[in-house]
C-alpha positions as CSV (number, residue, x, y, z in Angstrom):
1,X,0.0,0.3,-0.1
2,X,1.3,3.8,-0.9
3,X,2.6,6.0,1.8
4,X,1.0,8.9,0.0
5,X,-2.4,9.7,-0.8
6,X,-4.4,12.8,-2.0
7,X,-7.7,13.2,-0.4
8,X,-8.3,16.5,-1.9
9,X,-7.5,18.1,-5.1
10,X,-8.4,21.6,-6.5
11,X,-10.9,21.6,-8.9
12,X,-12.4,18.1,-8.5
13,X,-15.2,17.0,-6.4
14,X,-17.1,20.5,-6.7
15,X,-14.9,22.8,-5.3
16,X,-12.2,25.3,-7.3
17,X,-9.9,25.1,-3.9
18,X,-9.1,23.6,-0.9
19,X,-7.5,24.8,2.0
20,X,-6.8,24.3,5.7
21,X,-6.5,20.9,6.5
22,X,-6.9,19.0,10.2
23,X,-6.8,15.7,10.8
24,X,-7.8,13.2,14.0
25,X,-8.3,9.7,14.4
26,X,-11.5,8.8,16.3
27,X,-11.6,6.2,19.1
28,X,-12.3,3.5,16.9
29,X,-9.2,4.3,14.6
30,X,-10.7,5.7,11.7
31,X,-9.2,8.9,10.3
32,X,-11.1,12.1,9.6
33,X,-9.2,14.2,7.2
34,X,-10.9,17.9,7.0
35,X,-10.3,21.3,5.2
36,X,-12.1,24.2,3.6
37,X,-14.1,23.4,0.1
38,X,-14.1,26.6,-1.5
39,X,-16.7,27.0,-4.2
40,X,-15.4,29.8,-6.5
41,X,-12.3,30.2,-6.2
42,X,-9.3,30.1,-3.7
43,X,-9.8,33.2,-1.6
44,X,-10.3,33.3,1.8
45,X,-13.8,34.6,1.3
46,X,-16.6,33.8,-0.6
47,X,-19.1,30.5,-0.5
48,X,-16.8,28.2,1.9
49,X,-18.0,24.3,3.2
50,X,-16.2,22.4,6.0
51,X,-15.3,19.1,3.7
52,X,-14.3,16.0,5.3
53,X,-13.5,12.7,4.1
54,X,-13.2,9.6,6.3
55,X,-10.4,6.4,6.3
56,X,-11.0,3.5,8.0
57,X,-7.6,1.9,6.8
58,X,-5.1,4.2,8.1
59,X,-5.2,6.5,5.2
60,X,-4.6,4.1,2.7
61,X,-7.6,5.0,1.3
62,X,-10.2,7.7,1.7
63,X,-14.3,8.0,1.1
64,X,-16.3,10.0,-1.1
65,X,-16.3,13.7,-0.3
66,X,-19.0,14.7,2.2
67,X,-19.8,18.1,3.7
68,X,-19.7,18.3,7.5
69,X,-20.7,22.0,8.0
70,X,-22.2,24.6,5.5
71,X,-23.1,27.8,5.7
72,X,-25.7,28.2,2.9
73,X,-24.1,30.5,0.1
74,X,-21.7,32.0,3.1
75,X,-18.8,30.7,4.7
76,X,-17.9,28.0,7.3
77,X,-14.5,27.5,7.9
78,X,-11.1,27.0,10.3
79,X,-12.2,24.0,10.8
80,X,-10.8,22.9,14.6
81,X,-11.8,19.2,15.4
82,X,-11.3,17.1,18.7
83,X,-11.8,14.0,19.7
84,X,-13.5,13.8,23.2
85,X,-12.5,10.9,25.6
86,X,-16.2,10.1,25.6
87,X,-15.9,8.9,21.7
88,X,-17.8,12.1,20.7
89,X,-16.1,14.3,17.9
90,X,-16.2,18.1,18.2
91,X,-15.9,20.4,15.3
92,X,-15.1,24.2,16.4
93,X,-15.6,26.4,13.3
94,X,-16.4,30.2,12.3
95,X,-18.6,31.4,10.3
96,X,-18.9,34.7,8.2
97,X,-21.1,36.3,5.7
98,X,-19.6,35.4,1.9
99,X,-18.6,38.6,1.1
100,X,-16.5,39.6,4.6
101,X,-13.0,39.5,3.0
102,X,-10.3,39.7,5.7
103,X,-9.3,43.4,4.7
104,X,-13.0,45.0,5.3
105,X,-13.4,43.1,8.5
106,X,-9.7,44.4,9.6
107,X,-11.1,47.6,9.0
108,X,-14.0,47.6,10.9
109,X,-16.5,48.0,8.0
110,X,-18.4,45.1,8.3
111,X,-21.4,44.6,10.6
112,X,-21.0,42.0,13.2
113,X,-23.9,40.1,12.1
114,X,-21.8,39.4,9.2
115,X,-18.4,39.1,10.5
116,X,-16.8,35.8,12.1
117,X,-18.5,34.2,14.6
118,X,-17.7,30.8,16.6
119,X,-19.7,27.4,16.4
120,X,-19.6,23.9,17.7
121,X,-21.2,20.9,16.8
122,X,-20.6,17.2,17.1
123,X,-20.5,13.6,15.9
124,X,-21.1,10.3,17.6
125,X,-20.9,8.0,14.7
126,X,-17.1,8.3,13.7
127,X,-17.7,11.7,11.8
128,X,-20.6,9.8,9.7
129,X,-23.2,12.7,10.4
130,X,-22.8,15.6,12.6
131,X,-25.2,17.7,14.5
132,X,-27.0,20.9,14.0
133,X,-24.4,23.7,14.9
134,X,-24.6,25.8,17.8
135,X,-23.1,29.4,18.0
136,X,-21.0,29.8,21.4
137,X,-19.5,33.7,19.8
138,X,-20.8,35.5,23.1
139,X,-18.7,33.2,25.1
140,X,-15.6,33.4,23.2
141,X,-15.1,36.3,21.2
142,X,-14.8,40.1,22.9
143,X,-16.5,43.1,21.8
144,X,-13.9,44.9,19.9
145,X,-12.0,41.8,18.4
146,X,-12.5,42.2,14.3
147,X,-10.8,39.0,13.2
148,X,-11.2,36.1,14.5
149,X,-10.3,32.2,13.6
150,X,-10.0,29.0,15.2
151,X,-6.6,27.1,15.6
152,X,-6.2,25.8,12.7
153,X,-5.6,22.3,12.9
154,X,-6.5,19.8,15.0
155,X,-7.5,21.1,18.9
156,X,-6.9,19.4,22.3
157,X,-8.7,17.4,25.1
158,X,-6.5,17.9,28.2
159,X,-5.9,14.5,30.5
160,X,-7.9,16.9,32.6
161,X,-11.1,16.3,30.3
162,X,-10.9,20.2,29.7
163,X,-11.1,21.5,26.3
164,X,-8.9,23.1,24.5
165,X,-9.1,25.4,21.1
166,X,-5.9,27.8,20.3
167,X,-7.4,30.8,18.7
168,X,-6.3,34.5,16.9
169,X,-8.3,37.5,16.7
170,X,-7.3,41.3,16.0
171,X,-7.8,43.4,18.5
172,X,-9.2,46.9,17.9
173,X,-6.9,49.8,16.6
174,X,-6.1,53.1,18.2
175,X,-5.5,56.4,17.3
176,X,-5.9,56.8,13.0
177,X,-4.6,53.0,12.8
178,X,-7.0,51.2,10.4
179,X,-7.0,47.9,12.3
180,X,-5.0,45.6,9.3
181,X,-1.4,46.4,11.0
182,X,0.0,43.2,12.0
183,X,0.7,44.6,15.2
184,X,-3.0,44.5,16.5
185,X,-2.7,40.4,15.7
186,X,-3.2,38.5,18.9
187,X,-3.8,35.2,20.5
188,X,-6.3,33.4,23.0
189,X,-7.7,30.0,23.5
190,X,-11.5,28.6,23.8
191,X,-11.9,26.6,26.9
192,X,-14.7,23.9,27.6
193,X,-14.9,22.3,31.2
194,X,-17.8,20.3,30.6
195,X,-16.9,18.6,26.7
196,X,-18.2,21.2,24.8
197,X,-21.9,21.9,26.3
198,X,-20.0,25.8,27.7
199,X,-17.2,27.4,26.4
200,X,-15.0,30.7,28.2
201,X,-11.7,32.5,27.1
202,X,-8.4,31.1,28.7
203,X,-5.4,33.0,28.1
204,X,-5.4,36.5,26.3
205,X,-1.9,37.6,24.4
206,X,-2.0,41.1,22.7
207,X,0.9,42.9,22.4
208,X,0.8,46.1,20.1
209,X,4.7,47.0,20.2
210,X,5.3,45.0,17.0
211,X,7.5,42.6,18.5
212,X,5.5,39.2,18.3
213,X,2.3,39.5,17.1
214,X,0.6,36.2,17.7
215,X,-1.5,34.6,14.9
216,X,-2.4,30.9,13.8
217,X,-2.1,28.9,17.0
218,X,-1.2,25.3,17.7
219,X,-1.0,23.2,20.9
220,X,-0.1,19.9,22.7
221,X,-0.1,18.6,26.3
222,X,3.3,17.8,27.5
223,X,4.0,15.0,29.8
224,X,4.5,17.0,32.7
225,X,1.1,18.5,32.4
226,X,1.9,22.0,30.5
227,X,0.6,23.3,27.6
228,X,2.8,23.9,24.5
229,X,1.6,26.6,22.4
230,X,3.2,27.4,18.7
231,X,2.6,30.3,16.7
232,X,2.7,32.2,13.4
233,X,4.4,35.4,14.3
234,X,3.4,37.8,11.7
235,X,5.6,40.9,13.0
236,X,8.2,42.2,11.2
237,X,10.9,40.8,14.0
238,X,12.3,38.7,15.3
239,X,11.8,35.5,12.8
240,X,8.7,34.1,11.8
241,X,7.4,31.4,15.2
242,X,6.8,31.9,19.0
243,X,5.9,29.9,21.5
244,X,4.4,29.7,25.2
245,X,3.7,27.5,27.6
246,X,0.6,27.0,30.5
247,X,0.5,25.5,33.7
248,X,-3.1,26.0,34.5
249,X,-4.5,24.5,31.3
250,X,-4.6,27.5,29.2
251,X,-6.3,29.8,31.5
252,X,-2.8,31.7,31.6
253,X,0.4,31.8,29.9
254,X,3.8,31.3,32.2
255,X,5.3,34.3,30.0
256,X,3.7,36.0,26.9
257,X,4.6,34.4,23.5
258,X,8.4,35.2,22.8
259,X,10.7,34.1,19.6
260,X,11.2,30.9,18.6
261,X,14.6,30.9,16.8
262,X,14.7,27.3,16.4
263,X,12.5,26.8,13.8
264,X,13.1,28.6,10.6
265,X,10.0,28.7,8.4
266,X,7.9,31.4,6.1
267,X,4.9,33.2,8.0
268,X,2.7,30.3,7.6
269,X,0.6,27.9,10.1
270,X,2.0,25.3,11.6
271,X,1.1,22.2,13.6
272,X,2.5,20.4,16.7
273,X,1.8,16.8,18.3
274,X,2.9,15.0,21.2
275,X,3.7,11.8,21.1
276,X,3.6,9.6,24.2
277,X,5.3,6.3,23.5
278,X,7.7,7.7,22.3
279,X,8.0,11.0,24.2
280,X,8.6,13.7,21.6
281,X,7.0,16.7,20.5
282,X,6.7,16.6,16.7
283,X,6.1,20.1,14.6
284,X,5.4,20.1,10.9
285,X,5.6,23.2,8.6
286,X,7.8,24.7,5.6
287,X,11.2,25.3,6.5
288,X,12.5,27.3,3.6
289,X,13.0,30.9,5.3
290,X,10.9,33.0,3.5
291,X,8.4,30.8,1.0
292,X,6.2,28.0,1.6
293,X,7.9,25.2,0.7
294,X,10.2,22.3,2.0
295,X,7.8,20.8,4.4
296,X,9.6,19.3,7.3
297,X,8.7,17.7,10.3
298,X,10.8,18.4,13.3
299,X,11.2,17.1,17.1
300,X,11.9,18.5,20.6
301,X,12.4,16.5,23.6
302,X,12.6,19.0,26.3
303,X,8.6,20.8,25.7
304,X,9.8,22.6,22.4
305,X,12.5,24.7,24.2
306,X,15.1,23.2,21.2
307,X,14.1,21.3,17.9
308,X,16.1,19.2,15.3
309,X,14.9,18.3,12.0
310,X,14.2,14.8,11.8
311,X,11.6,14.1,8.3
312,X,11.9,16.4,5.3
313,X,9.4,15.7,2.8
314,X,10.7,17.1,-0.2
315,X,11.6,20.6,-1.7
316,X,8.3,21.4,-3.3
317,X,5.9,24.2,-2.6
318,X,4.3,23.2,0.5
319,X,2.2,25.5,3.4
320,X,-0.4,24.5,5.6
321,X,0.0,21.2,7.5
322,X,-1.6,19.3,10.6
323,X,-0.6,15.8,12.3
324,X,-1.8,12.8,13.7
325,X,-1.3,9.5,15.7
326,X,-2.3,7.0,13.2
327,X,-1.4,4.1,15.0
328,X,1.5,2.6,17.6
329,X,3.9,2.9,14.4
330,X,2.7,5.6,12.2
331,X,2.3,9.4,12.4
332,X,0.3,11.0,9.7
333,X,0.8,14.1,8.0
334,X,-1.8,16.3,6.1
335,X,-0.6,19.2,4.5
336,X,-1.0,21.6,1.5
337,X,1.2,20.6,-1.7
338,X,2.0,20.9,-5.1
339,X,4.4,20.6,-8.0
340,X,4.1,24.5,-9.0
341,X,2.4,25.9,-5.9
342,X,1.5,25.1,-2.4
343,X,-2.5,24.8,-2.9
344,X,-2.8,22.3,-5.6
345,X,-3.3,19.3,-3.4
346,X,-4.0,18.4,0.2
347,X,-2.1,15.5,0.6
348,X,-1.8,12.6,3.3
349,X,1.5,10.9,3.7
350,X,2.1,7.9,6.4
351,X,5.3,8.5,8.3
352,X,6.8,5.6,10.6
353,X,7.7,7.0,14.5
354,X,10.9,4.9,14.0
355,X,12.0,7.6,11.1
356,X,11.4,10.6,13.7
357,X,13.0,9.3,16.9
């Protein structure tokens, strides 16, 4: 069986483009690969559905495409799935009007009802069917925040039972600023202590001095109980990655996000995954310093303090990614890639754990 499959290919199965991958393994071992199915173009706004393919053989083959979340002619995106200890799968995501572009939202030109709102739905049958979505915006988005996104990639459930979804937002601008300046990019996380019934905000990291500005964030629970957060940094310096730790399950950060110079890469989303056996924290993301290319898995044995490359996929264009533990011997990498551009396919690659250690 092949180690590489292509669940989503641009222009196929009713969508012009597929972006923003997320993948989880259910309690029964089924893999659920999510992404945004963009109907008319590759733009970040417009008619967008969250689409899904299932694999019951570890990613060797995939089911036909199905829609997991739809907002009619508008947008449902940024899938943040998490498998609970009960077997239920939560799908936290955002919704917005099709015409609400990122720039118009950042500049405050979109009314709240059409802007980025937060929803959750669930599946109790391994992703075959999904509940009606429930809006949780008022619990997790502060008044004045403009842009808002969940993850992207998988969310996590901590050993305490708490559900944690990394998020990012933009703070309202000051003075004559328009709101689309990178220094207003900020981070937070969504928390639930009753398995997704109710939600509240955890840490909020806002910093407008232009040093580290949190954007798309990924999280993992370390063996010592701390939560490790790794984020895309959109400020001009210093470097394109930053990270932070929490000792209280995401409610607060030990210190604000600080530069992570050990992870060279372009401005782009990435993914982290904590393996329990062996004890290894993994990171996936493009490794070219400036371009979205050279998808690479890196590993840390000290909770994210230092990193080393353990698997370079190839030198092709590549962008967003997500990691999943497929089974005892295999890690799965779901990532955007193509021969001539990073958004031609969303590809799934099986990686032997022995190759990562």
